[in-house]
N, C-alpha and C positions, 0 to 999 in steps of 0.2 A: 431315697427321698431327694427331691431337688433342693437346691440351695435356697436359703431365705431370700437372697438377692433376686433369684429367678422368680420366686413366688411373689415378691413385692412388685415385680415387673408385670405380673400376670395378665393382662388382656389387650387392649385395643389397638395394637398396630393393626389397622383394619385388615391388612393383607400380609400376614407373616410369610417369610420364605420357608419352604420345607427343607428338611435335611434328608436327602436321599429318600429311602422308602419309609423313614420313621416319621411319626407325627412331629409337628413343629414343637420346638421348645416353648415353654410358656413365657415368652418375652412380650413386653409391651403392654401388659394388662394394667390399666389405670384403675385406681380405687373408685368404687361407686360413691357418688356424693348425692345424698338426698337433699332436696331443696330445704333450706332452713335459714331463718333470719340471723342466726349466730355465725354463719359461715364467713361473712365479710369481716366481722369483728375478730374471729379467730385468725383469719389470714393476716389481718393487720397486726395482731399481736405477735405473730410469728415473724413478720417483717421487722417490727421494732425490736424484738428480742432475738437477735441472731445467736446469742449465747444461750443454748438450750438450758443449761443449768440455771442461769439467771432467770430465764423465763419460767422454769419450773418453780423456783423460789417465789417468784411473783404470784404464780397461780396458787401456791401453798397458802400465802397470806390472804389471797382473795377468797379461797375456799373457807378458811377459818372465819373470815369476817362475814361471809354470806353463804353458809353451808347449804342453803336450799336452792341455790342457782346452779343448775347442772351445766351451764355453759362453761364455767371455769373447770369443771371436771373433764369436759370434752377437750378443752384447750390443753390442759395438763396431760391428758392421755395422748394427744397427738404429739406433744413435745417429747413425751417418753418414747413414743413410737419412732419418731425421727431420730432419737438418740440411740435406738436399738434395744431399749428396755421393754420388751414385749410383755413381760409379766406385769409390770406396773401399768402399762397402757391398758391391758385387758382388765386389770383391777378397776381402773378409773372408769372405763366404758361400762363395765358391769354395774358399778355403783350408780351411774347415770341411768342405766336401763332399769335398775331396781326402783328408782324413784319415778321414772316415766317409762313404763314398759312399751309404749307405742311410739317412742321417739326414734324415728327412722335414721337420723344422722348418727345417733349413738350406736344403734345396731349395726349400721354399715361400717362405722369406724372400728367396732369390735371385730367384725368379720375380717377387716383388713389386718388387724393386729394378729388374729389367728393365722392368717396366711403368712405373715412375717415370721411367726413362730413355727411354721410348718405343720400346723394343726388344721388340716383340710376338712376333717369331719366336723369340727365345731364351726368352721367358716361356712360350710354348706348348711349347717343347722341355722345359722344366723341369716343366710340368704333366704331360707325357707320362711323365717319370721318376716322378712321384708316383703316377700311375695304375698304372704297373708295380709299384710297391711295394704299392699297395692298390687293386685294380681295382673295389672295391665302394664307394669314397668318392664319393658323388654330387656333393658340393660341388666337387671338382676338375674334373669334367666340365663343370659350369656355368661355372667360371672360364675354362677353356680355350675353351668355346664362345663366350663374350663376346669374347675376344681374337680368335678366328677370324672372328667376324662383322665386327669392325673391319677385319680384313685382307681382307674380302670373300671369305673361304673359306666360302661359304654352305653347301656340302654338308657340310663338316666340322663346322660349327656345328650344323646340323640333326641330324646323327648324334649329337653329344655331348649335345644337349638330350634326344634320345630315350633315350640311355643313362641320363641322369639320371632320367628318368621311370621307366624300367624298374627302376632300383635303388630309388628313393625312393618310388615310387608316384605317383599323379596329382598334378601340381604346376602351380598356376595360372601362376606366373611363367615356367616353362619352356614351357608351352603358348603363353602370350602372346608370348614371345620367338621361338618357332618361327613363329608367325603373322606377326610383323614381318619375319622373314627371307624367308618365302614371299611376302609382299607386295612386298618389294624385288625379288624374282625375277620378279614379275608373275604368280605362280601364285596368282591370286586365289581360285579355288575352294578350293584346299588351305588357303590362309590363313584363309578363312572357317571351315573345319572346325576349325582350331586355336583360333580365337577362340570357336567354339561350346563346345569343351572347357573353355576358361577360364571362360566365362560359366556353364556348367552347374556347375562346381566352386565358383564365387563369383559368385552372381547380382547382387551389388551392386558389381561391378567395372567402374566407368565407363570406364576406358581401353580395355577389350576391346570394349565397345559402340561406342566412337568408332572404333576401328580396323576393326571389322567393317563399320561404316557406310561407311568409306572404300573397303573392298574391294567392297562391294555397288555403290557409286557407280562403281567402275572397270569393272564388268561391265554397267553400265546398269540396275541394279536400284534405280531412284530411290526408289520407295515404301519398300522395305526399308531403304534407306540413311537416309531421313528418320526412320523408326521407331527405328533404332539411335541416331541423334544425339539424338532426343527423349529416349530412355531415359538416355543418358549425361548429358544436361543435368539431367534430373530427379534423377538420383543425385548429381550434383555441380553445384550452381548456379554455382560459380565456375570451371567448366571452359571457359576461354576458347577453347581450340582446337576443342572440340566446337561451340561457338557459331559460330566462324569457318567450320568445315566445313559446318554446316547452312546458314549464310548463303550459302555457295558454291552449294549445291544450289538454294536459292531463287533466287539470282541467275541461275543457268544456265537456270532454267525461267521467268524473267521475272516472278517474284513479288517485285518490288523492295521493296514495303513490308515484307514479312516479312524479306527480306534486310537491309533497313535496321535493323530492330529487333535482329537478331542481331549485325550488324557493330558497331552502337553499343554493345551490351552487351559485346562482345569488347574494344572499345577502352577502355571504362570499366575492365575488369579488367586489361588489358595496354596501358596508354597509350603505350608505346614499341614496340609491335609494328607494324613498318613495313607488313607485308602487310595487317594488319587496317585500318590507317589508309588505305592505298591502296584497298582494296576498298570501304571506306565512302565514299571520295571518288568512286569510279566509280559506286556506287549512287546517291549524291546527284545525280550528273550525269545518270544515266538518268531520275531523277525531276524533272529540270529545275531543280534547286537548285544552280546553277552556282557561286555565290559560296562556299557551304559546301563544295562539291566541291573547288574550288581550294585552300581552306584545309587540308583534310585531306590532299590529295595533296601539298601543299607540306610538311606535317609529316612525311609518310611519306618524302619525299626527304631531309629533314634527318636522319632516322634512318638511312636506307639510300639514299645518293645514286644508286645504280645501278638502283633499282626503277622499273619502268614504262618507257615509251618516252621 
């Protein structure tokens, strides 16, 4: 299970950086916000009540004096959510939904609380409610797809990203995410096509070149793989993972001097990356530089004791 912090971060860095061959961590996801006239008042209340306990006490009094107004339930629920009390937040949002079952903001807020609690299944269910309320809201398909991907419901996630594209038009992030899912499913040819779409739409998108390079490597297209890693690095000189991936290709083809340059650069950029340190150590060993090899392998094992034999 990923951490609550990562879940709360769940989507919209439009173009997340990949982590080697694995799908991106669920970083950057912003909560869905349905249009609602109460949003400005809620935001203002949070601004005025920086002390969340004091804000909650104020909302308690407001709810007692006006129990039929769900706006105060929503505001208190959000204060609880910001405080980290997901159970109380879910309770307040559920009460609001019980009173107004079609209240999009309440449903969206409860979905966010479920994410914070690590309850992806209930979050997905709430996104389904939002989709029934507004089948043309592409953002909700994106949020549901990311949660589905985390639960390894890859078919569901692929379908929702496609719906997002159908509604909103060509979308680099959705194409990239579909490519990641297909890569995880080992459908490398299809993943390459998705990364092609992302690159055609945004030719300076280094992560798509990196991931397409990994997909080409997986099907044995070493030359194309290297070309993509070259392009990713040219676009982003600080892209440590692309350097590491290119180093892997050089190492696997016994071009150790080239591998050494890439692994060294990756370690300079990410000095605590155990895999980069270990790979650098193995390459130094292959070049007969045993003392340096032992030093880097030892550093890798300090960072990640289980790495290597």
